[in-house]
N, C-alpha and C positions, 0 to 999 in steps of 0.2 A: 447886766443883761442875762437873760435866761433863754438858751436855745431850746426850742421844742424838742421833746425827748427823742423823737424818731431820728432827727438829724444828729443830735448829740450822741446817740447810742451807737451809731454806725461809724463814728469817727475812728475808733481803734482799728476797725477793719479797713477803712479807707486809707488810713496812714500805712497800714501793713501793705496794701496793694501798691501804694506809691513807692514804698521802700523796695518792694520786690521788683518793680519795673526799673527803678533806678540802678539797683545793684545786683539783681538776681538772674537776669536773662542769660548770662554767659556762664553760669555756675558749672555746667558739665565740661567746659573747655578752659577752666582756670586751674591754677596749681599753687605752688609755693614760691615765695619771692623773698629776697633779702633775708632778714633775721628769721623769718618763718622756717627757712630750710634747716638752719642748725639747731633751732628749738625742737622741731619734730625729730630730727636725727638724734639729738642728745637724749630725748625721752625714750626713743625706741631702743637705744643700746644701754642706757644707764638707769632708766626708770624715772618716774615722776618725782620721787622723794629726793633725787639728786639735784633738783632745781634750787634747793637751798644753797648749794655750792655754786651753781651756775650764776645766780644773781647776787652772790655775796659781796662782790666788789663794787656794785653800782646801785642796785635797788633791792636790798635784802628782803624787804617786806613784800615785794611783788611776787616772790616765789610762791607764796601761799596759794594764790588763785591758780597758778599753773599746776601746783601739786594736786589740786582738787579737780580741775577741769580737763587737763590733757589726757588722763586715762580714759575719760568718757568718749573722747573724739578720736583718739589714736592718730594714725598717720594719713587718714583719707583727706585729700584736698577737697573733695566734694563736701564732706562732712564739715570741714572747717569753713568753707565758703558759705554754706547754708547757715551755719551757726553765726557767722558774722552778720548776715542779713537779719537774722532774728534779734541779735543783740543790738543792731542799729535801730531796729523798731522799738526795742525796750528802752533805749536811750531817748528816742523821740517821745515815747509815752511818759517817761519820767519828767521830761521838760514840760509836756502838756499838763501834767498834774501840778508841777511847781507853778506854772504861769496861771493856772486856774486858782491856785491859792493866793498868789500875789495880786491877781486881777479878778476878784470874785464876781465883779459886775461886767466883765469883758471876756466872756468865754469864747466868743468867736475869735477874738484876737489871740487868745491862748492857743486855739486850734491852729490858727494861721502861723503863729510862731513855731509850733512844733513841726508843721509841714515844711516850712522854709528851712529850719535847722536840719531836718532829716535828710534833705538833699542839698545842703549848703555846698555850693560849688567851689569854695576855697579849699576845702579839705578833699584830697584825692588820694588818700592812702588806704581807703577801705579794703582793698583787695589783698593787703598784707594781713590776711584773715586771722592768723594765729595771734599776732601781736594786738591788733586793734579790736578784736572781739573782746579781749580782756580789758582794754582801755574803755570800750563802750560800757561794759558792765560796771567798772570802777567809777566812771563818770556818772552813770545812771545812779549808782549808790550815793554819790555826792548830791545829786539833784533831789533824790528822795529824802536825803538827810535835811537839805534846805527846806523842802516842803514840810517836813515834820517841825522844823523851827518856826514856820509860819503858822501851823496848826496849834502849836503850844500856847501862844498868847491869846488865840481866839477861842480856845477851849480851856480856860483856867483850871477847871476841875480835873482835866486830864493832862496838864502840862508835863508832869513827870513821865507819864507813859510815852508821850510823843518825844520827849527829850531822850529817853532811853532807847526808843526805836531808832531815832536818827543818829545816835551817838556812834554806834559801831560802823555803819557804812561811811559816815562822814570822816571818822578817824582813819579808816583803812584807805579811803581815797586820798587823804592828805599824806600819809606816810608811804604809800606804795609807789605812786608816780607823782613827781614834782609838778606835773601839768596843772594839778588841781589846787595848788597852794593859793592862787588868787581867788578861787571860788570860795574858799573858806573865809576870806576877808569880805566876801559879799554877804555872809550870814548876818552880821549886825544890821546891814541895810534892809534885808528882807524882813527881819524881825521888827525893825522900825516901821516899815510899811504895814506890817500886820497889825501894829498898834494904832494905826491911823483910824480915826473914827471912834476910838474909845475915849472915854472921859479922863484922859491923862494930860496933866500939864507937861510942858516941854521937859522940865528938869526931871520930873518923876518918870516920864516916858523914857527918857534917856537912861535913867537908872534901871528901869524894868528891862529895857533892851540889853543892857550890860549884864544883868543877872541871868537872863535867858541864854546869853552867849557864853557865859562863864564856863559851863561844862565842856564847851568846844575850845574856848580860848586857852585853857590850861594845856591840853594836848598840843595846840598850835605853838605855843611858846616853847614847850619842851622839845618838840620836833625841830623847830627852827634852831634852837641852841645846839642840839645834837648834830643837825645837818651842816650847819655853818662852821662850827668850831671843833667838832670831834670826828666827824665822818667825812672822808674824802673819796668821792666817786672817781673811778679811773676814766669815766666818760663825761660826766657832767659836774665839773668842778665849779663851786661858787667863787666868782672872780670879782664881784661888784665892790667889795670892801677894799680889795687890793688896788683896783682901778682908781677908786676915789682917794685912797691914801697916797697913791703915786702922783696924781694930778687932779685935785678935787674939781676945779672949775671946768677943765677940759672934759673930764669924765662925765660930769653932770650934763654938760651941754651936748655931748655925744649921745647920752642916753635920751635926752629930751628930743633931739632930732630923730633918733631911731624910733621912739614911741610915736611921734607925729607921722613918720613915714609908714609905720606898720598899721596905724589906725586908718590912714588914708587908703591903704591897700585893702585892709580887712573890712572896712565899713562902706567904701564907695567903689573902688576899682573892681572889686570882686563881682559886683553886680553889673557894672558897665561893660566888662569884657564879655559877658554872655552874648552881647549883641554884635560882637566881632566874629562873624562866621568863619573868617580865615583862621581863627584859633582852633577850630575843630579839625581833627586829623583823619576822620573816617572818609573812605572813598569807596566807590563801586557799590556792591550790594549792601555793605554795612552802612553807607551813607543813605541809601534808600530806606533801609530799615529804621535808622535813627530818625529820619525825616517823618516817616509814617507814624512812629511811636509818639513823636512830638506833636504831630497834627491831631492824633487821637487823644493824647493826654490833655491838651489845652481845653477842648470843650468839656471834657469830663470834669476836670478840676474847676472850670468856670461854673458849670452847673451846680456843683456841690457848694462852692463858696457863695454863689449867689443865693442859693436856698438857705444856707446857714445864716447869712447876714440879714436877709429879708425877713426871716421868720423869728427874728429876735423880738422879744416882747417889749423892749424899750429902746428907742433910738435917741441918742443924746443930742442936745442942741449943738449948733455949729461951734459956738464958743467953747462949750464943754469938750467937744470932740477934739478941737484943735489943742486945747490945753492938755488933754490926756495924751494926744499924739506926741507933743513936745516932751512931756514927762517920760513917755516910753522911750523916746530917742535918747534922752538924758540917761535913763537907766541902762540902755544898751551901751552907750558910750562909756559910762562908769564901769560897767561889767567888763567891757573890752580892755579898759586900762588895767583893771585888777588882774585879769588873766595874763597880762604881759609880764607881770612882776617876776615870776620864776625864771623866765627866759632872759630878762634883762640881767638878773642876778648871775646867771651862768654865761652871759655874753653870747647867747644864741639868737640869731636873727629869726624873725617871724615874718613870713611874706608869702606871696602867691607862687614864687619860683620853687621848683623842685630842688632839694628835698625839704626845704624849710616850711612848705605848706602843710607838713604833718602836724605842726603846732596849731594849725587853724581849727583843730577839733575842739579846742576850748575857746579860742577867740570867736569862733562861729556862733557861740551862744550869744555874746553881746551883739554881734553883727545881725543876727536874726531878729533879736528884740528891737534893735535900731531900725531895721527894715520894716517891721510891723508898725512902729511909730510913724515912720515916714509915709507909709501907705495910708495911715489913718488921716493924714493931712489932706488927702485928695477929697474934692468937694462932693462927689457923687458916689452912691453905692455901687452902681454898675462900673464906674471907672476904677474904684478900689478893687473890685473883684477881677476885672480884666487885667489890671496891672499885676496883681498878685498871681494870677493864673499864668501870665507870660513869664514872670520870674521863676515860678516853680517848674513850668514845662521846660524852659531853657536850662534850668539847673539839672533836671532829669536827663536832658539830652547831653549835657556836659559830662555827667557821671557815666552815661552809657558810652560816650566817646572814650573816656578814660578806661572803662572796663574793656573796651575793644583793644586798647593798647596792651593791657595786661594779657588778654587772650592771645594776641599775636606773640608777645614775649614768651609766654608759656609754650606755644607751639614751636617757636624757634629753639627754646631750651631743650625740649623733647627731641627735636631733630638733631641737635648738636650731640647730646649724650648717646643717642642710638648710633649715630655714625662713629663716634669715638669708640664705642664698644665693639663695633664691627672692625674698625681699623686697629684697635688696641685691645686684643682679647684678654691680655693680662699685663700687669705692670709691676715691675720690681718695687720692693718697699722703699720708703724714703725718697720718693720721686716727686718732682714738681711738674705740673702740667701748666705750660705757660703760653699765653697769647697776649697781644698788645691791647686789644679792646674787642668788644662785642657789640653788635647792633642793638642788642637788648640789655646792655649793661646798666641802663638807667634803673632797672628794677632788681639788679643783682650786684654782687661784689665778689671779688676773688675769695674772700673769707666765707661768704654764704655758699658759693658754688663748691667749696671744698667739702661741704656736707654731702651732697649727692655723689660727688666724686669718690669719697670714702665709702659711702653706702654701696656703690656699684662695685668697687674694686676690693673692698674689705668688708664683705657682708657679715663677717663673724667678729667684728670689733669687740674687744673685751677690756680695753685699756683706754685711758684718756690720752695716751700717746698715739696720735694718728699717723698713718703711713703715707698720706698723700696731701698735697696742698695745691690748690688752684691759684694761679697768679695772673693778674691783669697788670701788665707793665705800665699802662697809662694811668693807673691808680697809684697811690703812695705806698703800696704794699712792700715794694723793694726799697726804693730810694727816690729822692726828688728828681733824679736824672732819668727815671723810668728806664733804667738799663739793668742788664744782668752782668755784673763783673764776674770774671772767671774764677772758679774754685774758691768761692766765698761761702762760709758757713751761713746758713739761714735757719735761725731758731725763732719760732713763732709761738707765742702763748696767748690764747684768747679765752677769757673766762676760765673754764675748768678743763680745757684740753690743750694739747701741745703738739707741735710738729718740729722735728729736727731734720734738716736736710742740707744740701749744698747746691749752689747754682750750677755746678758741673753735673749734677744728677737731675737734668731737666729734659723734658720733651716739649718742643715748641710746635704750635699748630696755628692755623688761621681758619676763621669761619665768618664769612660775610652774610650768611643766612640765605643768599641767593644760590650760590654754587655749593659744591660739596666741601666738607671739612678737608683741609690739607695738612697732613703732618709734615713738618719741615725738618730738613737736615741737609748739610752739604753733601751727604752721600745720596740724597734723593732729589733735592731741589737745588736752587741756587739763589742767593740773595738778589742777584740781578733781575730775577723775575718779579720781585715785589718792591724793589727800591723806588722811592718817589711816592709811594702810597702808604707807607708805614713809618712809624716813629724810628728815628735813627738809633735810639737806645735799644729798641727791639731788634733791629737789624744787626747791631753789633753783637748781640747774643746768639746769633744764628749758629755759630760754630759749637755752641754748648749743647745743642739738641742732640741727644745721644739715643739713637734708635735701638741700641743694645738693651736699653731699659724696658723695651717692649717685649713681652713674652708672647711669641707668635702662636704657641700651641699649649696653653695651660690645661691642667686637668679639668678645671671648671671655668670655661670662658665667662668673662664679665657680661652681665646683662642688667640693664636698668630694671628695678623692681616694678612689676606690673601694676601693683596697687598704687604706685606713685606716678608712673609714666604711661600707664595703659599697656595694652598688648603690643607686641612688636609690630611696627608698621609693615605694610607690603614692601617687598624688596624692589625698589626702583633703581634708577641709574646709580645713585650714590652708594647703594649697598655693593653693587658689583665693582664700582670704582675702588671702594675701600678695600675689598678683598683682593683686587688686582694689585693695588699699591702695597698691601701687606705681602703678597707673593713676591713682588719686586724686591722688597726689603730683604727677604731671605734668599734671594737669588733663584727662585723657582720660575724661570722664564716661560716654560711651557704652561705653568699655572696662570701666569699673567695673561697670556693670550687666550687661555681657556675661559677665564672670567669675562674678558671682553667679548668673546664669541657668544657666551651665554646671554650677555646683555643685548648684543645685536640681534640674537634670535628672538628676543622678546620685544623687538622694535624700540629699544631704548637708545638714547644718544646723549652725548656729553652736554653738561650745563655750561661748561667753559672749556675752551680748547686746551688749556693746560692739563685737563684731566685725561688727555690722550698721551701725555709724555711717557708714562710707563709702558704703553703699548709700543711706541716707537723704539724705546730702549730694548724691549723684549724681542722685537723683530730683528734688531741689530745683533743681539746676543744669541739669537737662534739662526744667524746667517741669512736672514731674509732681508738683505740690504735694499733690494729694489722696492719691496713693499714699504720699508721704512722711509726710503727716499720719496716715494709717491705720497705717503701720508704727510710727510713734512712739507711738501709742495702745496698740499691742500690747506694746511694750517698757516703757512707762511704769508706774510704781507698784510695781514688784517690788523695787527696790533703789535706795537714795538716791544711790549713786555712779553708777548708770546714768542716773538722772534728771539729775544734774549734767552728765553727758556729753551727754545729749540737749539740754540747754540750750545747751551750748557749740557743738554742731553747728548748731543753729538760729540762734544768734547769728551765727556765722561765715557761714552760708549766706545769711541775710537781708542781711548787710552786703555780701557779694560779689555777690549777685543779688537786689536788693530786690523783694519781691512787690508786686503791684498787684491791684486789684479783689477778686474772691472769694478769690484766693490770700492776700491780705493779711489777710482775715478769718480764714482757717484758722490763719495764723501767730499772729494776735492771740489766738485762742482758746487756743492752747498756752501763752500767758503765764501764765494762771491755773492751768491744769492742771499745768504743770511747775514753777510758782513761779519764773519767770525774769524778774526785774525788769530785767535788762540787755537782754533781748530786747525788752521794751516800749519802752525808750529808743531802740533801733535802729529800731523800726517807726514811731516818731513822725515 
């Protein structure tokens, strides 16, 4: 088929528009996530050349692309998110070119395959922009290399030129990221398809295909031997041979079942779940925006696809179209199976569940080709166009929905670090900042959050020995019990940086993203106020939170870098609360009340009643017992946890500043109201 030039010519721009809508709408409000954090942090302090050490233990050849590209984009989240959109488009264009070579008479289907793959809903890791912009480019290189392998047999006079052009990106894709191992095994298949229609007998055709694959086969064999027998990655160990040696039949059966499950999810479920609207997370204004974008996208895509298919110079007969569609589905299925090989070898699951959907970036190639073949089986042109437009529009909506989750996670991370900097202006070296979990932890880890933590509190880092570590006790960072044992050395080494600390040098905090960050310690809070809503291992470490590690008045107060976190937000309630709580920590009771007064003068009020605990304690410590009593009565009775906290505040206050006369009577009255038997003991 030959598309008329006007429709064909605008396809690159049309694909770019689709990619921008799917991935680029929230760019100004996106940031860094997971591995991106410590990659940009590492480059900022140690330079791009040091990536050779950074990746030495798992993917040594991957370092080269980081050495070249990271100096160009620096530390800007917007630059990296924009670059990720552009590289996603480049990857789509590379597939478009490959499919046009494989299907020279089916250019419409090639365009459709590139469109579907570019918004493939199974892969939802796009916004880890630093990592996956590199993966996009490497995978695009592999697809370009495969396209060169198709051109070589079709242009015998130039086969050497096309082989040489395709060799470098193909080899680099193979050795840099294991994801693309299966795609190299697809090369003889596309070469075989390229020889179709030429006057080659089967045996000679097979020999010709082997000859054309030979320049790529030699590096493939060499890399496989090195990777399996000589190099052991600390993250992605090849376990297949060990599994088979231990129990051959059981291992093979397990792998077969895994492949069938992964193919079922990657080829079928991934499309079906688009129609489950309950799977979308957007609400409110974001839901309205996604709905409008979907409603606008559908007719635009439909018009383009309808024009593209109807303006084809040749329409195949029904039997020919059905045969081609089944062949395309078979090619998609075979491609999907091949792309699963490296993950099976490493014992890594591939699926739609997070975080294993990151491997869908390669399985999506086969799934997209499979979908194009399935759509080709539909009997009517208009029906094919409508079905394809529905899939692409809903895929765009799915990607925007995911982008919104990343947007919210970045906003919550910004909020957390700004509040921590207000509450903790300085931090003693070799300190661990510990919490149990975070609402946005899906897109972060304790290791990754250690990068901005060190960036904020040690902006002049000059050594690979880092001063701070962020710990999530609900993750396996500490131990399987998710607890902080007392006075236990904690030595952590990851890639090319290290941290040496002790569990007794920890500051614990909570952040539920709705209320203010709360720094925890038995000297300021009480575990009774949070019991029942947090992991017991975290609660057992409550006593280890040492507020003496917080430097209240450093020479240079910590501040999140503006080029990463934006300008300091307007000072709302949480700013004044953090400053009041810091004043409470150092015993500046007049300062506590002053910060609360400033907040009240601006019409600000607490987000949670527990945020008034320091105010009550300051009132008691400044002998305003009546005001403390009145505020306690206002807060009392609405929440059992709040009542527990009020008991703790009054117990500590009465112990540190015993009441006398009428003040003692007020405190005694609260014993029964709050049901605080320990307070009664203190007042005796």
